[in-house]
C-alpha positions in Angstrom: 127.0 8.7 25.0 124.6 10.8 23.7 126.8 13.6 22.8 130.4 14.1 22.4 133.0 14.8 25.3 133.3 18.3 26.1 136.8 19.5 26.8 138.2 23.2 27.7 141.5 23.7 26.9 143.2 26.4 28.9 146.9 28.1 29.2 146.9 30.0 32.8 149.2 32.8 33.7 151.8 34.7 31.8 153.0 31.4 29.8 152.9 32.4 26.3 153.6 29.0 24.8 150.6 27.6 23.4 151.8 25.3 20.6 151.4 22.0 22.7 147.8 23.2 23.7 147.0 23.7 20.3 148.4 20.6 19.4 146.3 18.6 22.1 143.2 20.7 21.3 143.3 19.4 17.6 144.1 15.8 18.6 141.0 15.8 21.1 138.8 17.4 18.3 140.2 14.8 15.8 139.0 11.9 18.5 135.7 13.4 18.3 135.4 15.3 21.5 134.1 19.1 21.4 136.8 21.4 22.5 136.8 24.9 23.7 140.3 26.9 23.6 140.3 29.6 26.2 143.5 31.1 24.6 146.5 32.6 26.4 147.0 34.2 29.8 143.9 32.7 31.5 143.2 33.2 35.3 142.0 30.1 37.3 138.8 32.0 37.8 138.3 32.6 34.1 139.1 28.8 33.3 136.5 27.9 35.9 133.9 30.0 34.9 134.4 29.2 31.3 134.2 25.6 32.1 130.9 26.2 34.0 129.5 28.1 31.1 130.4 25.6 28.3 129.1 22.5 30.7 132.3 20.8 30.1 133.3 17.2 31.2 137.1 17.9 31.7 139.5 20.9 31.9 143.1 20.7 30.5 145.5 22.9 31.5 148.8 23.4 29.7 151.4 24.8 31.9 155.1 25.3 31.1 155.9 28.2 33.4 156.5 26.3 36.7 153.5 27.9 38.2 151.8 24.5 38.6 151.7 24.3 42.4 149.8 27.6 42.4 147.5 27.1 39.3 146.3 23.5 39.9 145.3 24.0 43.4 143.6 27.1 42.8 141.5 25.6 40.0 140.7 22.7 42.3 139.7 24.9 45.0 137.2 26.9 42.6 136.0 23.8 41.2 135.0 22.3 44.4 133.3 25.7 45.6 131.4 25.5 42.4 130.3 21.9 43.1 132.1 20.7 40.0 133.1 17.4 41.5 132.3 15.4 38.4 134.7 17.4 36.0 138.1 16.2 35.4 141.0 18.6 36.1 143.8 17.2 34.0 146.8 18.7 32.2 150.2 18.6 31.2 153.6 20.4 30.5 156.9 20.7 32.5 155.7 19.1 35.9 158.2 17.2 38.2 156.9 13.8 39.0 156.8 14.3 43.0 154.7 17.6 42.2 152.5 15.5 40.0 151.9 12.8 42.7 151.3 15.9 45.1 148.7 17.4 42.6 146.9 14.1 42.3 146.6 13.7 46.1 144.9 17.1 45.8 142.2 15.9 43.4 143.9 16.8 40.0 143.8 13.8 37.5 146.5 12.4 35.5 149.2 14.8 34.3 151.0 14.4 31.3 154.7 15.0 30.4 156.0 16.3 27.2 156.5 13.2 24.9 153.0 11.7 25.8 151.0 10.3 23.0 147.9 12.1 22.0 146.1 8.7 22.1 146.9 8.2 25.8 145.7 11.4 26.6 142.4 11.2 24.4 142.2 7.8 26.1 142.4 8.6 29.5 139.9 11.4 29.2 137.2 9.3 27.5 137.6 6.6 30.2 137.5 9.0 32.9 134.7 10.7 31.5 132.6 7.5 31.2 133.1 6.4 34.6 132.5 9.5 36.0 129.8 11.5 34.3 126.0 10.9 33.8 125.9 10.0 30.0 
C-alpha cells in the first residue's frame, strides 16, 4: 500500500454514546490507519458526503440506538447512488444476529457486536481494503 488505509468512523442519529466509537477510532489509528471521526448526531447524508470528501476506503458506523435497520440501508443506498462501490461499509454495536445477516445481504460488510477485539476489526478492514481497493 502506498498510503495508509483511510477510515471514517461515524455515529448516526440521536445515539449519544460515543465511547466505543472513540475506542475503535484509536485502535484503528494505532494500527496505522488514518481515521476521520465525524462526531455525534450525523445523518446518513453527512456520513456519505464526508466519506466522499475524505476519499476513505471504509466507513465504520457505531450504533447502539436500535436504528440499524434504517441507518445502514440508507447509507448503502447513498453510497450506491454516488458509485462508492469500492468503499467498505462496516460497523458495530447492539445489532441482533438476524439483522446483521439481513444487512450483509444488502451489501453491508461484517458487523461487530460488543466484545469483538480491536485486532479482529482492524484485520477485517485491512484485508477487505487490500482485496477491493486499487492500491
